[in-house]
C-alpha positions, 0 to 999 in steps of 0.5 A: 499500500502506497502513502500520500500526502492526502487532504480534503478540507481547510485544516490548514486555515485558521479555525476553532478546535472547540468541542460540542456535542455534533448534531446534524444541524450543527455539522452543517453549519460548521461544514458550511461556515468552514468551506464558505471561508474557503470559497470567499478567500479563493484560498487553496486546500491544505495540500497546496493549490493544486490536485495534481498529487491526487492522480489528475492529468496536468493537462486536465487541470490547467484546462480548468478556469482558475479557482475551479480546484482548490485542493479539497479533495482526497482522490480523483473519482472521475478517473475510476468512474469510467465515464462515457460519452453521453452519460448523465453524472451527479457530483455530491459536494461539487465545491468550486466545480473541479470534478463536475467540469471534468465529468462534463468533458468525459461525457461530452456534448451529449451528456449532462452533469449536476453539481449539488453543494450546500455552501452559497460561496462554493455555489457561487464559485462553481457557477462562475467556473461553469460559465467560464468554461463555456459549459452552461449547457451541459453543467447545472449547478444545484443547491442542496444538502447530499442527504436531501438531493435535488434531483428526480428518482433515476435522473442519472447514470453515475454518482461521483463524490470527492471526500464530501460524504465523511463531512455529512452527519447521516451517511446512511441517508446520503447513500439511499439518496444516491441510490435513488437518484441513479438509473437502474444499472447506475454506478457510484464512484466515491473518493473519501477518507475511512478508518480502520480503527475509531477516533478518540472521543475528543477528536470526534467532538472537535468541530475543526477536526470534523470539517478537516475530514478527520472527525467525521471519518467512519470505520471502513467496514460501516461505511462500506456496509452503509453503501450495501445496505442502500441497495448497491451491489458489486461494492469494491475498493482500492485504499492508500495510507492517509497519515499526511492528513493527520500531520497536516491537521497537527501542524494546523492546531487541530489535533494538538489542542486536544492533548492527545498522548504520542502513542494515540497520535501514532496510532491514528496516523496508522488508521486513516486511509483514503479509500477509492469505492465503486459500486452499482445499482441493480438493473 
């Protein structure tokens, strides 16, 4: 298994490290606030200004409008979604539009892409980037939560998501919504941060760790089980160790303020992975 400096959220940006009881409403508010600041400042993600290290082709990134790639992902779902010309794609948590725009290029003029995000600053940035890329005829950016997708039943052929579902407080509902949105035989392709062992309670309750893709990460078995429970079949994955995410969190004062013993930190570095997951809705 290879290791990479995986990253998916603004953990390097100033943010409070207070803890509070996570509820669905507070989690959405915390995530919306953190990502709104990133969008408004046109800041880059914690791994730098580019997603090139995540497997994106340099020429594809170079063709994107300025500001479409904020370096917030932890993988490249479009690369393993095997998108085909004419397909309809749904991007959960589209952010500034990197994956939606690349998907639009992959499906061509006869295809269509819907990007969904709940953060208004990200929505504004994504819509601007769609216009700049001259793709308004095949990319529709919609406001909504991934737990209640603004799409019709069976509206799309492929659902993609890049390090966003771990931010949801109700992942089971997200997968049921993705299943609903897919046409029979449709495909799911997700990049996300998952765990091989539980997080310490103090990390789970940290607001900063949650919006930084750490605290919201689930045990891999539970996450994959939720996909199957939603009705998907042929669930498969590859993974890479993502200890770099924990190191970034430590450097940005997300983890140190929680006073974790060094042995606990060392264990965490070996339990956080970036997963590339595929699954299918039965025909």
